[in-house]
N, C-alpha and C positions, 0 to 999 in steps of 0.2 A: 605701323605694325608694333604691337607691344612686345616687350621682352618675352612674355609667356608664349605668345604665338610663334615667335622666332625659335624658341627652344623646342616647342612641339614640332615645328617643321623640320628642324635639324635632327631630332630624335627619330621621327618617323622616317626620314630619308636614310638615316644610319641603319635602322632596324630593317628596312626593305633591302638595302644593299647587302647586309649580312645574311639575310634570309635567302636571297638569290644566290649568293656565293656558297652558302651552306648546302643548298640543293643541287649544286653542281653547275649552275649557270655562270658562265664566264664570258666576258666580251672577247671577241676575236679581232685581232688586228693583223695587218699584213706581216708584221714581225713574228707572229705566232706560227707561221708556216716554216717548217724546217728547211734548211738549205737544200737538202736532198730532194725536196719536192718543189723547189723554186723554178725548175725548168722541166716541163713534162710534155709529152705528146698524148693526146686523148684520141684513141682510135674509135672511129665511128662504129656504132653497133650495126650489125646486119639485120636487125629486127626492128619492127616498129616499137619504140621503147617509151612512148608517151612523154617524150622530152627528158628522159633520164640522162642521156649523153650530154645534151645541151645544158641541163641543170648542173651536172658535174663540172662542165666547162665554165659555167658562170661562177661556181664556187671558187675555182682556181683563179679566174680573172679578178674576182672580188678580193682575193688574197694577194693580188699583185704578182702572181706567178707568170712566168714566160711560157706561153703555150705555143709550141713550135708547129710549123706547118707540115713537117715530115718526121717520120720516125728516126731517120738517120741523123738528124740534128738535135736529138734529145737523148739525155742519159737514161731516161725512164719512159716507158710507154704504159699507159693505163688502158686496159681493154675490158669493155663490158660485153659479156656474152650470155647466152641463154636467158634472155629477158622474157618474162611471162607475166601477163596481167589477165586475171579472170575473176569471175564472181559466181556465187551460188545463191539460189533463192529458196526460201522455205516459208510456208504459211505458218503463222503463229498458232492459229486454231482453225478448224474447218468452217466455222460460222462467221468469220470476219474477213474484211478486205486487207487486214494488216499482214504484212510479210516482213521477213528478215532477209536482207541481202548482206552477204559477207563478200567483201572484195579482197582479193589476194594479189600480191605482187612479189616476184622474186627475180633476182638477177645474180649472175656470177661476175666476179671482178678478178682479173689477173694483172699482175705487174710484170713487165718484161724489161730486161736491161737493154743497153745500146745495141747489142748483137741479136736482139729479139729472142733471147733465151728467158724462159720463165724463172723469175726469182721469188715470186709469191703468188699463191693462188692455185687453182681458182677457189675463191672464197665466195660462198653462197650467202646472199642477204635475202631475208624474207620478212614481209610485213603483211598485216591484214587490218581491215576496218569493217565493223559491222554496223548496219543501220536498220532500225525497225520503224516502219511507218506504213501509212496507207499506200496500197500498191499504185494508185494513180499518181501519188506524189513522188514516190521513190524510183519508179521505173521511167526515168527520163534520161536522155542522153546528156543533158546538162549536169544532172546529179552524178552520173557515171564519170563524166569528165572531171568534175570537182573532186570526187573521191580519188580518182587516179592521180590527180595533181598532188593531193595530200600524201598518197602512197609514195609517189616519186620523191617528194621532199623528205619523207622518212627514210627511204632507201639512200638518198644522197647523204643525209646526216650520218647514217650508219656506216656508209662507205668511207666518208672523210674521217670519221672517228677512228675507224680501223686503220686507215692509211697513216694516221698521225700517232699511233701507239709507239712507245719507245722501242719495243722490240722490232717493229717493222721499219722504223726510221733507221735503226742500226743496220738492218739488212740492206736497205737502199744505199746507205753510206758505204758499206763494204762493197756492194756491186759497182758503184760508181768509181771507187778507188781501184778495184781490179780492172775495170775498163780503161782507166787512165794509165795504169801500169802496162797494159798490153799495147 
């Protein structure tokens, strides 16, 4: 490798790193999870949620959180309620097979303290995704499943971002301190 190609490689890597950071992309590490969220109980949804609860559980496991088996052994309970996935279809024009499908997903998230009292929420998260294609291609269960997975990832990302806001972390810390004082 010549000196010129090494410099180009270094400059390109630096520019890409700065660009990603400038756009809000930051790597997440286990140490990024606040102490108040390091032990949680994730209450199973009573709805068919297209993997939303398990995806949220996977996020916390990936962040090295302790996910308890019971609500009693956790300072915080995260509860997903009112899960709804649906879609609408519309023809692009009357003379073609092309249609537009818009897929919607929304869910409410509530955080409870150790005494199962609501400390935050319910907070409603909503997302949608629109696809326009030939009706024979778009109307398949595989396509619907794929879009629902994408919607689930977006919901989990929104939920975890909301849980990690400084104001919410402060609420969690205060609730945990009150529970320890009682």
